[in-house]
N, C-alpha and C positions, 0 to 999 in steps of 0.2 A: 574559522571553518563550521560550515554548514553540515550537518548527517541527515540526510534521511533514512533512518535503518527502517528498512521496509522488510516485508515478509518474503517479497519475489526479488526484489532489487533492492540496492543502498546506492546511493547517488551521494556526491562530497562536492560540496559548493565551496571555492576558497575565495573569500574578501579579495577585491579588486581583480580577480580572475576568470569570474564564473564559474559554471559548472565543468568541474575537472575530470568526474568519472565517474560511471554508470555502470555497474556489474551486477550479475546475480548475487543474490547472498545464500549462496554456497558454498560448502568446504568440502573437501574430498581427503577421508583419514585413513591410514593403516589400522586394519583391525588390530595386528601383531604386537606394533608398536605405540600405537594410539597418536602416532606421528602424521600433522596435518601436512598431506603431498601438496595440496592445492586450493586454492581460493580464486571466487568469482567465475568469470568467463569459462575459464578452464577445467574448473571442478564443472559446473555445468553441464560440459559436453559429457560428463562420464555418470548422469544420471540414469540408472537403468542399463548400463553397459559396465558395469564394473565386476572385474573376477571376484571371488569370494572373499578374498585377503583385503581387500579395499572399499568402504563406505562413502558413498557420496551422499551427503543430508544436510537441511536448512536447519540452523540452528535458532532461528525464530519461528513460533509458532502464534500465527492470531493477532501478529501485531508486536509480541513480547519474547523475551528471554526464555526460551526453552531449554537451551544446553548452554550455561554460562561461560564454559571454557572456551567452545569454539566459538562463540559470538568474539569474545575479548580477543582470538588471536585473529578474527576477520575484521575486527573494527582496526586492530593493528596492523594489519597489512593494508587493508585500502588506506589509511592516513601516510604509511610510508611509501604508498606507491603516489599520493598526491603530491608527497614532498618532491619526491624523486622527478615529477614530471613538471613542476610548476616553481616551485619556492623548496625554500631553505629555512623553516624555523622548526627546532627540537621539539620542542612543546605548545604547540597552539590551544587557542581558546578556542572550545567545541560548543555548538549549539546543535542537539538532537531534538527532533522530533519523538512526540510518543502518541500513543493512542490517548482519549480524552478518558478512556474509561479504566485505565491500568491502576494497580494497588500501589498503595505505598513499598512493598516489597520489589514490584517488577520497576518502579523507579529507580531505587537503591541499587538494581542489577545493572542497570543502564548506567547509570551515574559510576557505579564500580567499573564497567565495562572500559568505559571510555576513557577514565582517569588510569588505571592500571595500562591499556594501551597507550598512553605518551601524552594524553592532553594535558595541559597546564591546569586549565579551569573548565568544567564541565557544568551546563545549562540545558534545561528541558524545558520545553515548549510544545504545547498540546498541539498534534497533527491540524486539527481541522483551522486553529488561528493561524498557526503556518500556513495552511492551504489558502485561506483568506485574504493572507497579505501576500502573496506570491501570485495570489489571482488579480490584485489590482483592486480588491474589495474597499471601499471606504472604512474600514475598521475603526476608525478614532472618532467618526461622527454619532451624532444622537440616533438617527437613524438605523433601521436593523437591518442586516446584511443574510442571507440562508447560504453556507457552503456544504455541499456532501461530496467526503471525500471516498472513492472507493479503492482501496487498495489491496494487495493480494489475502493479506487476513481480517483484516479489518474494516468494515465502512463506517465513517466518522460523518454525524451530521453536528451541525453546531447551527445557531442563531447570535451574531455578534453585534455589541453595539458599546461605545465608547469606549474602545479597547479592550473589552471584556468580551466572555460566553454568558449570554443570558438563558440559552437552554442548550441543550447537547444529548445526543445517546450515542452511543457504540457500540453497535452490532458485530457480531464473531462471524462474517460474512464474508467473503468478497471474492477476487479472482481467483484463488486456490479452490474455494466451496464450487465457482463454476465449474472449473477443471474436473473435481470430483464426480459432480453431478453427470458429465456428460460420459464419464469412464463408466457411471452404476446404469445409466441410461441403455447405453451402446449395449453392454452385459445383460440386462434384465430382457430389453426389447428385442434386440438382433443376436444374442447368443453369440457376441464375439469380446474377446478380450484385446483392447488396448490401452496403452501408457498415458500418462498423463502428458508426456510433452504431444502427443498425436492429440490429445483430447484440448490441449490449449491449441494448437495451430486449427482444430475446427471450430474452437471460438473466435479466435482473431479471422480466420479468413471466411467463417458462415454463422458466425453466432449473430443474433437479434432480438431485441426485446421487444419489438413492436411489430407488427406483420408488414412486410415489406409488400411495393406495387406487385412483383412477382417473387414468387418462391424457385429457388434453384436446388436441382441437383448436384450430388457429390460422389464419390466413391472412397471407402476408408477400407484401411486393409489392418487387419490382427491377426488374432489368433481361435481357433474355434474354440467354442467350450466342451463340444462332444467331442469330436475328434484329435483336437490336441492339435492339429495342423493349420497350418495358413489358409487365411481365408479372406475374399474381398465382397463388401457387401454396400449396398446405395441407400445413401440417407437423404434427406431434404432439410433445407432450412428449418422447415417446420417441425421436424424432430427434433433438432437442436434449441429451437425457440420451447418447444414442452419441455426439455432436459433443464433449461435455465430456469424454469418457472419459479419453482421452491426458491431459488436462492433471489429472485428479483422481488418474489412476494415479501421475504424477509427486510431486502435494502426498502419498499416503498413502505413498509410497517416503520421502519426505524424513523424515516422521513416525515410519517403521518401523527408518530408518537411526538417528536420535538414539536411540529405545528403547534399540537396539542397542549404542548408546557408554556408556547411564547405568549407572551404577555399583548392584550389585544390594543395596546397601543402600538407595539410594534409589526402587528398583520398589515397594516395599509403598507408602512414600508416594504416589506415583502411581495405584496401584490402589485408593486410598480416596479422594482429593481426585480423580481424572480429570484429562480434558485439555480446558484453556480454549482456545477459538476465539476470535479476536480477527478484524480487520480487516473490509473490506467484502465479501472471499469467505465471511467466516462467514455471511453472509446468505442464502447459496445455500440453497435448501430440499433438507433431507433431507440437507446435508453434517455434519451432526452425526451421524445415524444410519450412513453408510456409515463414516466414520472408528470409532465405534463397534464395528460389525461386523466392521472388518477388526484392530482392535487390542484386541479383545474388553475394551474399559478403558469408564469412564464417560466420555462428552464431554459440556460443556456451553457454550452460546455465552453470551458475556458480556454484560455490560449497555452497551448501545450500543457493539456492536463496530467501527464506523467511527470513534470518537473515542479510543479505546482510547491510542493511541500517542501522542494530543499530549497527553492528561490527564494522561500519565503523564511527559512533559516537564514539565509543568506542577507536579506533587506534587516533582518533585525541584528546581526552582525555588525553593517553598516552604519546603521542609525539605533546603537543600543540604548544610548543615553534617552532617546525618545520612546522606543519601544520598550524598554526592560520590563515594565509594569505587566506586560504580556507573556512574561517567560513564569516560568514554575518559581516560586518566593527564593530567591538567596539564602534566605536562613534554613528553610525546609532541607533544600540542595546540600548546603553544608553540613547540615544536621546528619542526613543520610549518609555522609560518606565517613563516618567514622563509627 
């Protein structure tokens, strides 16, 4: 079983079955008893709408575990749900994608969460490597490949060659920071308070990273900061792009920093093959144009960018002997489990 344990969404890939589960990484918990009431899509619908005695929370922050207990329960729920849907193995072997910049303590937390949730064996793979495999890049060849994985909490940039990471950068910005930037912009410039779900809808529907041929206008509903009453304001796609600029600057900075650390021998390969964009952030309109403009390199969006990481973990499971060296070393993982 391959798991893309993301800040925004968790995807599960079962060997021989493909992707069997794609749900938000959200847990609804009772404040009184501490009991988990709902997980995944059902819990996400409660965000911002729960009564005082129920809290809907995300147990992962910036791509790593912020709430160990609820992360463990969430993983256990997803593993059990995948079992009931597709196959019946009580203790599966699990490969989990983690950001390249995680600490040893954070790695241990992921391993412990997976094993305590019922995994027979748990292995870790760096998300940019898994994304490169899932995107179909020739990672085993001596030529270099560059992948940019923009998730909910982190942006992972890596140059891969001969089955290893040559240069990498992990920036703690992603889709969540884009949502927060829109909320802050609307509050500061329009005097309107909106929720993160509304901000996400604006980002998906009207967000862009590069000026489009024609700007569009749309209405936004929220609460007036002065009167406290419901209010409707007009926004344009230019406003959204302006709001997203600080986050996009950080993503471009991470890409340029990785290129700066890349050996000169691989630069020609990267110029020829270009940069592959993966993750949900790759779906932002015009992002490929922005990166191409800033780096003067060809840029392409991977096929089904949202599922690149989890498909990569699935391919590692299917070709474990061939791709085992791309995993975090087995000796280190086992040492962390005790």
